[in-house]
C-alpha positions, 0 to 999 in steps of 0.5 A: 604919927609917922614912922621914924627917920633914922640917919645912918652915916649920910643915908636917911632910912625910914624905919617901921615901928612894929609891935610883934606881941599884940592880942585880939579877939574878933567880935564877929566870931563872938557874935557867931557863937553867941547866936549858935554855939560851935564845938562847945564854944558859946558867948554872951554879952555882959556889962563887963564885956563878953562871957565865953564858955570854953570846952573843958572849962567848968567856968566861963571866961570873961573877955573884957572890952579892950580885947575886942575893941579894934578902934580903941587898939588902933588909937593906942597904936597911933599914939605909940607911932606904930606902923604895924601890929602883928596880932595873935588871938587871945590864947584862951580862944585856941583849941583845947585838949577837950575838943575832938581833933576834927572840931579843934581844926575847924575851930582854929580855922574859924578863929584864924579866918575871923582874925585875918579878915579883921586885921588885914582890913586894918593893915596889920599882920596876923599869926595863925593858930594850929590845932596840934593833936595831929602834928602831921595835919598841923604841919599841913595847916601851917603851910596853908596858913602861909599860903593864905597870907598869915605872917607866922604862927602863934603856938602855946608853950604847952604844945611846944615839944618834940611831938611836933617834929613835923611842925618844926620841920615845916616851919624851918623849911618855909622860914615861917616864924613861930611865936611861943606864948605860955597859956593861962593854965600852964605847968607852973600852976602845979606849984602850991599856992602859986595862982596869984603869981601866975601872970607875974612869974608863972608864965615866965616859968612855963616859957623857960621850961618849954624853950629849954626842953626844945634846946636840950632835945636838939630841935634847933640842931635838927632844924637850924632854919627855925625862927622862934620868938619868945615872949616876955623877954624869953622868960628866965632863960636869957638871964639864967642861961649860964646856970643852965650851962652848969646844969648841962655840964655837971648835973642831971641835964648832962644826959641831953646831947646837943651839937654845941658845947653849951645850951647858951650857945643857942641864944643867938638863934632865938628871937626875944620880944621886949616885954621884959618891960625895963630898959636895962633888961632890953639892953641885957637881951641885946648884949647876950643874944644880939640886938638883931634878935630883939623885937618890939612887943607890948602884950597889948591889951593886957594891963600887965604888958608894957604901956609904953613899949617904944619909950622903953626901947628908946631908953635902953641906950642901944644906939641909933642903929640898934634901936631902929632894928629893935623898934621894927627892922628886925620884925620886918625881916623875921616876918617878911613884911612887905614894904607896903605895910610900913605906913603909920596906922591911924584910929580910922584904920581900926574901923575898917 
């Protein structure tokens, strides 16, 4: 597959197709902790994949083959016609609250290094993990990650609050994009009998709360250059933003002071991926935030993700120029990807 040729007026533009929401876990890291546990992390091969012990969790977590099978992912990407994947780690592999600060930073560095080595060899971009217990050091780690070649940062919504002021400042100053992603065990788990709805609705609840609190706390007012990408189509925020406006105007949220008239006035400052998984939802996102704020995403390799993200975008009826932007032009700009990345992937690239 090749990058798509779009003709705007009389000018033919070769446009990349970039998936901004992909997860992976490097087998090299699993093999390392299988041979020798690190900071409470250990792993063992099982028939269904890898069983990983996580600091602070009583039960091991199962990592299934698609999360670690880079050649399989490369073949899927080729079938989609992707030119670049922007890869985040499996979120459950990020440092946990049970880890001492120094151990958390070291683990994040190991995870980042292994993922960067694997994905750079395949021609992909990578989002770095930060250990957030010490926000000042996390800000330093963000700057170092940019220097090391990471395209941005992936941050759990569980960490996304005003405590991270140094991180927001560093990211805004350096124009480093931050992809906000809910964890598998977020605050929505406190809702009684909600566990079976965790992936379906719980992650969306967690993202909606986290981003709303950032908006109402004035983070975007203090850091206007901040580039935040919200996964899963932004949770419920874009679709219920006017209800948030009402709460801010006439309810308990009225005490939050922001620079603009309404919280919904900030939607155009945010970026959203297309993992709302419906053409109608993508069209709505483009209408309320702007087509230039919507980025192609799949949530690969999770079964709940969009199995045909490119097809979903093409069915949204955005028009030729906006479709090209959503498929890759927007992500290329947000993540400052060099032009050399916009080459079609092949299955062989995943074997590198």
